[in-house]
PATI-854185 format. One line per field, with one value per residue (C-alpha): x, y, z; residue number from 1; residue in one letter. Coordinates in steps of 0.001 Angstrom, whole numbers, padded with zeros to 6 digits, m for minus. Example, Ala and Ser with C-alpha at 12.3 -4.5 7.8 and 13.67 -1.06 7.14 Angstrom:
xx 012300, 013670
yy m004500, m001060
zz 007800, 007140
resi 1, 2
resn A, S
//
This chain:
xx m134759, m135367, m133009, m134355, m133538, m134628, m134443, m134505, m135817, m136486, m140210, m141225, m139614, m141742, m142394, m139605, m140479, m142841, m139499, m136187, m134085, m131931, m132168, m136059, m134564, m132932, m135353, m137526, m134708, m133824, m137420, m137566, m134931, m136523, m135607, m138085, m137815, m139552, m138706, m139095, m140128, m138543, m136996, m139512, m139331, m136808, m137670, m135425, m133621, m130244, m128705, m130390, m129540, m129332, m131273, m131534, m131354, m129683, m126272, m125737, m127215, m129024, m127418, m130421, m130686, m126637, m127388, m130447, m128497, m126635, m129386, m128712, m125998, m124769, m125521, m125141, m124188, m124263, m120706, m121016, m122847, m121585, m120790, m120578, m118835, m116218, m114922, m115467, m113921, m110511, m110316, m111541, m110753, m109923, m110470, m106948, m105911, m103318, m105650, m106599, m109525, m113039, m114905, m117900, m120344, m122125, m123969, m122103, m124579, m125783, m127695, m128276, m129135, m132627, m133575, m132679, m135248, m137960, m136882, m137719, m134592, m134002, m135637, m137217, m135395, m135498, m133251, m131414, m128316, m125071, m124387, m127344, m128079, m129008, m130062, m128972, m130270, m128038, m128900, m127577, m124398, m123399, m120069, m117381, m114311, m111755, m111828, m111379, m115463, m117289, m119239, m117834, m121236, m120175, m116722, m118859, m121591, m120983, m123866, m121596, m117821, m116214, m114337, m112369, m114200, m113110, m115070, m114357, m114748, m114948, m113474, m116603, m116666, m119518, m119230, m118533, m119437, m118365, m120334, m119584, m122555, m120958, m122616, m120385, m117901, m120537, m119750, m121367, m120424, m122042, m120606, m122827, m122013, m124215, m124089, m124823, m121562, m123060, m124389, m127676, m128735, m126970, m128490, m126105, m124173, m124782, m122712, m121460, m117875, m116059, m112836, m113056, m109679, m108006, m109275, m112493, m111954, m109878, m112386, m115065, m112809, m111983, m115581, m117046, m119507, m120921, m122992, m123415, m122339, m119747, m119258, m116316, m114366, m110771, m109868, m105886, m105311, m106110, m109813, m111949, m114181, m117852, m119898, m120847, m124397, m125306, m128642, m128306, m130966, m131258, m133261, m134843, m131539, m129366, m132304, m132187, m128446, m127929, m130785, m128983, m126396, m128603, m129135, m125614, m125265, m128059, m126559, m123405, m125959, m124767, m121668, m123973, m126130, m123648
yy m187143, m186017, m183551, m180300, m178375, m175292, m173979, m170502, m169430, m165318, m163884, m164456, m167162, m169933, m172680, m175066, m178205, m177473, m176866, m178115, m177031, m179683, m178668, m180094, m183881, m183459, m182289, m185217, m187980, m185775, m186694, m189812, m190719, m189696, m185916, m182568, m180295, m176883, m174987, m170708, m168153, m164625, m163714, m162953, m165549, m167572, m171595, m173796, m176123, m177539, m176960, m173739, m174169, m170632, m170705, m167059, m167151, m164175, m163258, m161215, m161923, m159221, m158449, m158800, m162532, m163230, m161732, m163929, m167470, m166287, m167049, m171079, m172864, m174334, m172283, m174185, m171569, m168667, m167350, m167140, m163474, m162697, m165253, m162267, m163710, m161410, m163016, m166401, m165668, m166476, m165231, m161565, m159200, m155341, m152924, m152849, m156751, m158159, m160679, m161056, m164169, m164094, m163258, m163354, m160761, m161807, m160331, m159879, m161555, m165142, m166687, m163915, m161092, m162847, m164015, m160398, m159346, m161839, m160215, m156739, m155041, m154843, m153303, m155422, m156701, m154096, m152795, m150333, m148719, m151621, m149350, m149869, m153298, m154994, m158958, m160986, m164338, m166517, m169287, m166879, m164637, m162247, m162909, m160898, m162059, m160197, m157516, m154344, m155685, m155154, m151967, m149179, m149209, m152576, m151173, m148665, m150855, m152544, m155008, m156625, m158071, m159401, m162717, m164592, m167117, m170594, m173672, m177259, m179073, m182656, m184547, m184898, m180543, m180779, m178392, m179582, m178246, m179986, m179894, m180187, m180583, m180875, m180852, m181181, m184094, m185571, m184867, m185433, m184990, m184446, m184121, m182468, m181902, m180043, m178500, m174940, m172853, m172659, m175672, m175329, m178847, m181355, m182492, m184983, m187005, m186998, m188253, m189115, m188095, m188662, m186461, m183053, m180549, m179058, m175426, m176132, m177436, m174037, m172078, m174057, m172683, m169473, m169192, m170793, m172623, m175843, m176616, m175602, m175999, m175061, m175474, m175613, m176892, m178311, m176406, m177099, m179357, m175748, m175423, m173145, m172054, m170887, m170218, m171346, m171339, m171534, m172696, m175575, m177008, m180304, m181024, m183896, m185393, m185182, m186840, m189164, m189771, m189007, m190234, m193297, m191259, m188752, m190473, m191000, m187262, m185977, m187823, m184972, m183078, m185972, m184226, m180927, m182985, m184381
zz 181234, 177815, 176062, 174710, 171006, 170191, 166419, 166222, 163354, 162174, 163702, 159794, 158266, 156541, 158703, 158738, 158638, 155357, 153635, 152342, 155127, 155951, 159638, 158831, 157784, 161377, 163325, 162443, 163468, 166390, 167579, 166297, 169391, 171587, 171848, 172062, 169247, 169481, 166236, 167811, 165446, 166628, 170310, 172215, 174621, 175632, 176206, 178324, 176428, 176575, 172914, 170832, 166845, 165300, 161776, 160454, 157150, 156296, 154969, 158289, 161890, 163210, 166887, 168365, 167371, 168185, 171359, 172127, 171745, 174714, 176966, 176166, 177840, 174191, 170633, 167574, 165281, 167489, 167149, 162948, 162170, 159087, 155789, 153383, 150040, 150484, 154011, 151920, 148627, 147873, 144498, 144758, 142100, 142024, 139147, 139070, 139756, 137554, 135780, 132255, 132780, 132885, 135644, 137462, 139508, 142728, 145264, 148509, 150204, 150103, 147172, 145368, 148414, 147709, 151106, 152106, 149925, 151259, 154506, 153645, 153470, 150037, 147060, 144365, 141103, 138500, 136016, 136829, 136526, 138133, 140934, 142604, 141902, 145166, 144155, 141621, 139950, 141832, 138920, 136417, 137895, 135029, 133640, 131686, 129397, 131187, 134244, 132161, 130330, 134038, 134766, 136101, 138007, 140068, 141248, 142484, 144260, 147572, 147365, 144676, 144370, 141507, 141400, 138424, 137078, 137958, 137135, 137416, 134398, 133700, 131087, 129209, 129415, 132371, 135016, 138369, 141922, 145396, 148354, 151417, 154505, 158545, 161417, 164589, 163799, 161012, 157279, 154517, 150383, 146853, 143522, 140674, 137250, 135016, 131505, 133226, 134192, 137402, 138813, 141112, 140679, 139185, 136239, 134688, 137533, 141090, 143289, 146875, 148075, 151207, 150820, 152564, 151744, 154667, 153334, 153736, 157855, 158442, 156265, 159018, 161795, 160975, 160418, 164013, 161936, 163652, 161062, 157902, 153622, 151740, 148157, 146377, 143339, 142129, 139670, 138649, 141957, 143813, 146320, 145087, 147554, 145853, 149032, 152768, 153783, 157087, 156510, 153756, 151927, 150021, 146920, 146617, 144192, 147344, 149617, 147130, 147611, 150890, 152465, 154286, 155541, 157092, 160277, 160946, 160045, 162969, 165129, 165202, 167713, 170707, 171019, 171602, 174140, 176689
resi 1, 2, 3, 4, 5, 6, 7, 8, 9, 10, 11, 12, 13, 14, 15, 16, 17, 18, 19, 20, 21, 22, 23, 24, 25, 26, 27, 28, 29, 30, 31, 32, 33, 34, 35, 36, 37, 38, 39, 40, 41, 42, 43, 44, 45, 46, 47, 48, 49, 50, 51, 52, 53, 54, 55, 56, 57, 58, 59, 60, 61, 62, 63, 64, 65, 66, 67, 68, 69, 70, 71, 72, 73, 74, 75, 76, 77, 78, 79, 80, 81, 82, 83, 84, 85, 86, 87, 88, 89, 90, 91, 92, 93, 94, 95, 96, 97, 98, 99, 100, 101, 102, 103, 104, 105, 106, 107, 108, 109, 110, 111, 112, 113, 114, 115, 116, 117, 118, 119, 120, 121, 122, 123, 124, 125, 126, 127, 128, 129, 130, 131, 132, 133, 134, 135, 136, 137, 138, 139, 140, 141, 142, 143, 144, 145, 146, 147, 148, 149, 150, 151, 152, 153, 154, 155, 156, 157, 158, 159, 160, 161, 162, 163, 164, 165, 166, 167, 168, 169, 170, 171, 172, 173, 174, 175, 176, 177, 178, 179, 180, 181, 182, 183, 184, 185, 186, 187, 188, 189, 190, 191, 192, 193, 194, 195, 196, 197, 198, 199, 200, 201, 202, 203, 204, 205, 206, 207, 208, 209, 210, 211, 212, 213, 214, 215, 216, 217, 218, 219, 220, 221, 222, 223, 224, 225, 226, 227, 228, 229, 230, 231, 232, 233, 234, 235, 236, 237, 238, 239, 240, 241, 242, 243, 244, 245, 246, 247, 248, 249, 250, 251, 252, 253, 254, 255, 256, 257, 258, 259, 260, 261, 262, 263, 264, 265, 266, 267, 268, 269, 270, 271, 272, 273, 274
resn X, X, X, X, X, X, X, X, X, X, X, X, X, X, X, X, X, X, X, X, X, X, X, X, X, X, X, X, X, X, X, X, X, X, X, X, X, X, X, X, X, X, X, X, X, X, X, X, X, X, X, X, X, X, X, X, X, X, X, X, X, X, X, X, X, X, X, X, X, X, X, X, X, X, X, X, X, X, X, X, X, X, X, X, X, X, X, X, X, X, X, X, X, X, X, X, X, X, X, X, X, X, X, X, X, X, X, X, X, X, X, X, X, X, X, X, X, X, X, X, X, X, X, X, X, X, X, X, X, X, X, X, X, X, X, X, X, X, X, X, X, X, X, X, X, X, X, X, X, X, X, X, X, X, X, X, X, X, X, X, X, X, X, X, X, X, X, X, X, X, X, X, X, X, X, X, X, X, X, X, X, X, X, X, X, X, X, X, X, X, X, X, X, X, X, X, X, X, X, X, X, X, X, X, X, X, X, X, X, X, X, X, X, X, X, X, X, X, X, X, X, X, X, X, X, X, X, X, X, X, X, X, X, X, X, X, X, X, X, X, X, X, X, X, X, X, X, X, X, X, X, X, X, X, X, X, X, X, X, X, X, X, X, X, X, X, X, X, X, X, X, X, X, X
//
Protein backbone atom coordinates (compact mmCIF):
# COMPACT_ATOMS: atom_id res chain seq x y z
CA UNK A 1 0.00 0.00 0.00
CA UNK A 2 1.34 3.44 -0.96
CA UNK A 3 2.63 5.65 1.82
CA UNK A 4 1.25 9.15 2.38
CA UNK A 5 3.13 12.29 3.40
CA UNK A 6 1.40 15.45 4.57
CA UNK A 7 3.31 18.72 4.18
CA UNK A 8 1.91 21.21 6.69
CA UNK A 9 2.12 24.95 5.94
CA UNK A 10 0.52 28.04 7.46
CA UNK A 11 -3.10 28.54 6.47
CA UNK A 12 -2.31 31.64 4.40
CA UNK A 13 0.98 30.47 2.91
CA UNK A 14 1.50 30.76 -0.85
CA UNK A 15 1.37 27.63 -2.96
CA UNK A 16 4.42 25.60 -1.95
CA UNK A 17 4.80 24.11 -5.42
CA UNK A 18 4.97 27.53 -7.08
CA UNK A 19 7.89 28.84 -5.04
CA UNK A 20 11.54 28.00 -4.57
CA UNK A 21 11.21 25.82 -1.50
CA UNK A 22 13.57 22.87 -1.60
CA UNK A 23 10.73 20.76 -0.24
CA UNK A 24 8.72 21.32 -3.43
CA UNK A 25 11.41 19.52 -5.45
CA UNK A 26 11.49 16.73 -2.90
CA UNK A 27 7.72 16.36 -3.06
CA UNK A 28 7.90 15.86 -6.82
CA UNK A 29 10.58 13.21 -6.35
CA UNK A 30 8.44 11.40 -3.77
CA UNK A 31 5.43 11.38 -6.07
CA UNK A 32 7.57 9.95 -8.85
CA UNK A 33 8.51 7.15 -6.45
CA UNK A 34 4.84 6.35 -5.83
CA UNK A 35 4.38 8.17 -2.52
CA UNK A 36 1.18 10.16 -2.02
CA UNK A 37 1.96 13.76 -1.10
CA UNK A 38 -0.72 16.11 0.25
CA UNK A 39 0.02 19.77 0.97
CA UNK A 40 -2.18 21.04 3.79
CA UNK A 41 -2.67 24.68 4.71
CA UNK A 42 -3.61 25.24 8.32
CA UNK A 43 -4.78 22.92 11.07
CA UNK A 44 -8.52 22.72 10.54
CA UNK A 45 -8.47 19.05 9.61
CA UNK A 46 -6.26 16.05 10.32
CA UNK A 47 -5.61 14.08 7.14
CA UNK A 48 -4.54 10.48 7.49
CA UNK A 49 -0.85 10.06 6.68
CA UNK A 50 2.23 8.10 7.63
CA UNK A 51 4.40 11.21 8.03
CA UNK A 52 3.86 14.93 8.42
CA UNK A 53 6.55 17.43 7.45
CA UNK A 54 6.21 20.66 9.42
CA UNK A 55 7.00 23.46 6.95
CA UNK A 56 6.10 26.53 9.00
CA UNK A 57 7.94 29.55 7.62
CA UNK A 58 8.21 31.47 10.86
CA UNK A 59 11.11 31.79 13.29
CA UNK A 60 8.93 30.65 16.21
CA UNK A 61 6.33 28.01 15.38
CA UNK A 62 2.88 28.82 16.87
CA UNK A 63 1.97 26.44 19.69
CA UNK A 64 -1.16 25.25 17.92
CA UNK A 65 0.92 23.97 15.00
CA UNK A 66 3.40 22.24 17.32
CA UNK A 67 0.49 20.48 18.99
CA UNK A 68 -1.23 19.63 15.70
CA UNK A 69 1.68 17.59 14.32
CA UNK A 70 1.41 15.28 17.33
CA UNK A 71 -1.63 13.76 15.59
CA UNK A 72 0.74 11.95 13.21
CA UNK A 73 2.90 8.88 13.91
CA UNK A 74 6.00 10.67 12.59
CA UNK A 75 6.48 14.45 12.52
CA UNK A 76 9.57 15.71 10.68
CA UNK A 77 10.75 18.93 12.34
CA UNK A 78 7.88 18.55 14.77
CA UNK A 79 10.16 19.19 17.75
CA UNK A 80 11.87 22.36 16.55
CA UNK A 81 9.89 25.38 17.59
CA UNK A 82 12.40 28.23 17.62
CA UNK A 83 15.38 29.20 15.43
CA UNK A 84 15.94 32.68 16.81
CA UNK A 85 19.44 34.04 16.23
CA UNK A 86 20.18 34.06 19.96
CA UNK A 87 19.75 30.28 19.98
CA UNK A 88 21.90 29.76 16.90
CA UNK A 89 24.76 32.22 17.04
CA UNK A 90 28.07 31.47 18.71
CA UNK A 91 29.27 35.06 18.35
CA UNK A 92 26.70 37.18 20.19
CA UNK A 93 27.84 40.43 21.78
CA UNK A 94 26.59 42.63 24.58
CA UNK A 95 27.17 46.34 25.02
CA UNK A 96 29.84 45.57 27.64
CA UNK A 97 31.58 42.78 25.68
CA UNK A 98 35.36 42.98 25.46
CA UNK A 99 35.62 43.01 21.69
CA UNK A 100 37.03 45.69 19.43
CA UNK A 101 36.40 44.26 15.95
CA UNK A 102 33.66 45.06 13.42
CA UNK A 103 30.10 44.02 14.31
CA UNK A 104 26.85 43.33 12.50
CA UNK A 105 23.25 43.93 13.59
CA UNK A 106 20.60 41.34 12.70
CA UNK A 107 17.04 40.54 13.69
CA UNK A 108 16.33 37.80 16.21
CA UNK A 109 13.90 36.49 13.61
CA UNK A 110 15.05 34.61 10.54
CA UNK A 111 15.50 36.37 7.18
CA UNK A 112 15.31 39.86 8.64
CA UNK A 113 11.91 39.13 10.20
CA UNK A 114 10.22 39.35 6.80
CA UNK A 115 8.20 36.09 7.15
CA UNK A 116 6.66 37.51 10.32
CA UNK A 117 5.89 40.75 8.49
CA UNK A 118 4.18 38.83 5.67
CA UNK A 119 2.09 36.89 8.18
CA UNK A 120 0.91 40.11 9.78
CA UNK A 121 2.90 39.74 13.00
CA UNK A 122 4.83 42.98 12.51
CA UNK A 123 4.66 46.45 11.07
CA UNK A 124 5.78 47.83 7.75
CA UNK A 125 9.46 48.54 7.31
CA UNK A 126 9.73 52.26 8.01
CA UNK A 127 12.41 54.66 9.15
CA UNK A 128 12.01 54.64 12.90
CA UNK A 129 14.14 54.80 16.05
CA UNK A 130 16.43 51.77 16.47
CA UNK A 131 14.68 50.74 19.67
CA UNK A 132 11.47 50.15 17.68
CA UNK A 133 12.87 48.36 14.61
CA UNK A 134 11.28 44.95 13.98
CA UNK A 135 12.56 44.11 10.50
CA UNK A 136 15.77 44.58 8.54
CA UNK A 137 16.89 44.04 4.98
CA UNK A 138 18.68 40.70 5.27
CA UNK A 139 20.63 41.48 2.08
CA UNK A 140 22.15 44.51 3.77
CA UNK A 141 22.34 44.01 7.53
CA UNK A 142 23.85 47.11 9.19
CA UNK A 143 27.55 46.83 10.06
CA UNK A 144 29.62 48.97 12.38
CA UNK A 145 33.36 49.27 12.94
CA UNK A 146 33.12 48.60 16.69
CA UNK A 147 30.67 48.01 19.54
CA UNK A 148 30.94 51.65 20.57
CA UNK A 149 29.46 52.67 17.21
CA UNK A 150 26.27 50.62 17.65
CA UNK A 151 23.32 52.97 18.33
CA UNK A 152 21.93 52.85 21.87
CA UNK A 153 18.50 51.88 20.58
CA UNK A 154 19.84 48.60 19.22
CA UNK A 155 20.76 47.42 22.71
CA UNK A 156 17.29 48.36 23.97
CA UNK A 157 15.51 46.41 21.24
CA UNK A 158 14.72 42.74 21.93
CA UNK A 159 14.04 42.24 18.20
CA UNK A 160 17.71 42.78 17.37
CA UNK A 161 21.00 41.08 18.14
CA UNK A 162 24.61 42.17 17.68
CA UNK A 163 27.25 39.72 16.49
CA UNK A 164 30.92 39.81 15.72
CA UNK A 165 31.24 40.39 11.99
CA UNK A 166 33.37 37.40 10.99
CA UNK A 167 33.39 36.90 7.23
CA UNK A 168 35.30 34.16 5.48
CA UNK A 169 37.42 35.74 2.74
CA UNK A 170 39.23 33.76 0.07
CA UNK A 171 42.63 34.46 -1.48
CA UNK A 172 41.01 36.68 -4.11
CA UNK A 173 39.34 38.91 -1.56
CA UNK A 174 35.88 37.45 -2.13
CA UNK A 175 33.41 36.76 0.68
CA UNK A 176 32.49 33.10 1.17
CA UNK A 177 29.39 31.30 2.35
CA UNK A 178 28.95 27.58 2.99
CA UNK A 179 25.54 25.89 3.06
CA UNK A 180 24.76 22.49 4.53
CA UNK A 181 21.43 20.97 3.50
CA UNK A 182 20.34 17.91 5.49
CA UNK A 183 17.37 15.59 5.55
CA UNK A 184 17.46 12.47 7.71
CA UNK A 185 20.74 10.76 6.91
CA UNK A 186 21.21 12.59 3.58
CA UNK A 187 23.35 15.68 3.02
CA UNK A 188 24.24 18.23 0.34
CA UNK A 189 26.72 21.07 0.58
CA UNK A 190 27.22 24.27 -1.40
CA UNK A 191 30.06 26.80 -1.34
CA UNK A 192 29.42 30.29 -2.70
CA UNK A 193 31.57 33.39 -3.07
CA UNK A 194 30.63 36.97 -3.75
CA UNK A 195 32.13 40.43 -3.91
CA UNK A 196 29.44 41.50 -1.43
CA UNK A 197 29.95 41.08 2.34
CA UNK A 198 26.55 39.41 2.81
CA UNK A 199 26.51 36.47 0.44
CA UNK A 200 22.91 35.73 -0.42
CA UNK A 201 23.50 34.62 -3.97
CA UNK A 202 26.98 33.80 -5.16
CA UNK A 203 27.91 36.01 -8.07
CA UNK A 204 31.42 34.68 -8.65
CA UNK A 205 31.74 31.01 -7.87
CA UNK A 206 29.53 28.14 -6.73
CA UNK A 207 30.68 24.62 -6.07
CA UNK A 208 29.58 21.49 -4.23
CA UNK A 209 31.22 20.61 -0.91
CA UNK A 210 30.95 17.39 1.06
CA UNK A 211 32.72 17.80 4.40
CA UNK A 212 30.52 18.83 7.33
CA UNK A 213 32.06 20.29 10.51
CA UNK A 214 31.14 18.48 13.71
CA UNK A 215 29.89 21.75 15.20
CA UNK A 216 27.01 21.73 12.73
CA UNK A 217 26.03 18.19 13.63
CA UNK A 218 25.98 19.15 17.31
CA UNK A 219 23.78 22.18 16.59
CA UNK A 220 21.41 20.09 14.50
CA UNK A 221 21.00 17.59 17.33
CA UNK A 222 20.49 20.34 19.89
CA UNK A 223 17.77 21.95 17.79
CA UNK A 224 16.04 18.63 16.97
CA UNK A 225 16.12 19.36 13.24
CA UNK A 226 15.47 16.48 10.88
CA UNK A 227 15.42 18.74 7.84
CA UNK A 228 16.90 22.12 7.04
CA UNK A 229 19.92 24.18 6.11
CA UNK A 230 22.72 25.83 8.03
CA UNK A 231 24.69 28.76 6.63
CA UNK A 232 28.22 29.01 7.99
CA UNK A 233 31.82 29.92 7.30
CA UNK A 234 35.29 28.81 8.33
CA UNK A 235 37.26 31.74 9.77
CA UNK A 236 40.80 31.17 11.07
CA UNK A 237 39.98 27.47 11.33
CA UNK A 238 36.86 28.06 13.43
CA UNK A 239 33.25 27.40 12.42
CA UNK A 240 31.11 30.55 12.36
CA UNK A 241 27.38 29.80 12.19
CA UNK A 242 25.38 32.50 10.43
CA UNK A 243 21.90 31.08 10.12
CA UNK A 244 19.60 28.09 10.56
CA UNK A 245 16.64 27.53 8.27
CA UNK A 246 13.94 24.88 8.63
CA UNK A 247 12.13 25.86 5.41
CA UNK A 248 15.08 26.31 3.03
CA UNK A 249 14.77 27.54 -0.51
CA UNK A 250 17.06 26.63 -3.37
CA UNK A 251 17.75 29.14 -6.10
CA UNK A 252 18.42 28.48 -9.75
CA UNK A 253 22.18 28.32 -9.23
CA UNK A 254 21.90 25.84 -6.37
CA UNK A 255 19.37 23.79 -8.29
CA UNK A 256 21.62 23.57 -11.34
CA UNK A 257 24.53 22.42 -9.17
CA UNK A 258 22.68 20.12 -6.80
CA UNK A 259 19.95 18.91 -9.15
CA UNK A 260 21.63 15.57 -9.80
CA UNK A 261 21.76 14.98 -6.04
CA UNK A 262 18.12 15.78 -5.31
CA UNK A 263 16.81 12.26 -5.85
CA UNK A 264 19.39 10.87 -3.45
CA UNK A 265 18.71 13.69 -0.99
CA UNK A 266 14.94 13.12 -1.17
CA UNK A 267 15.53 9.49 -0.23
CA UNK A 268 16.13 10.76 3.29
CA UNK A 269 12.39 10.24 3.76
CA UNK A 270 12.88 6.46 3.63
CA UNK A 271 13.92 6.11 7.26
CA UNK A 272 10.72 7.90 8.35
CA UNK A 273 8.42 5.74 6.21
CA UNK A 274 9.79 2.33 7.24
